[in-house]
C-alpha angles and dihedrals in degrees: 000000000000096000096154091055089046090054094050094041089054092049091048092050089055089051091047090054090048089053093046094051097071089051092053094044092048091049092050095045094049098033094239111153108174129023119348099298089226090295107140094198091054091046090056092047089051091051093049090055094037095051090052091051091048096056111023100064092057091046093050092046090053091045090053093048091049089052092049090050092054106258106168116268094241090061092047093050091046092050093045094047093046091048092052091048091047093051092046091051092047094047092047093047097046094043090057098046138010089213132058118325131164091237093052094045095044093044092051095045093047092047092052093046091050092049090049092047093048092046091052091047088050092051090049092050093044096048103039 
């Protein structure tokens, strides 16, 4: 059973809900149904949530496949923890500023490095 992936998927779902809540509250408060209604603050909140949804499912899928293929637990925990940290940094950075921020940059770079590392580990496991 892929219990490590289950743990990290559950933690990431909680974070996803936390990122979706400001979007919903802003929409309700300002009566904006579809899109961002030209509201720049809402547009940024949508992107914080959207960016999470664009990257995390692939990372968790890869994490689960790596676990099922026997990658050692220490690697799985390291990848899952780093992914959660990366997405928290990115969300924090982007929610504070639409431009450059250390959180946004570091979160993006770490996410990409993790995806690359997991992809290479997957190739190694699949081709050995």
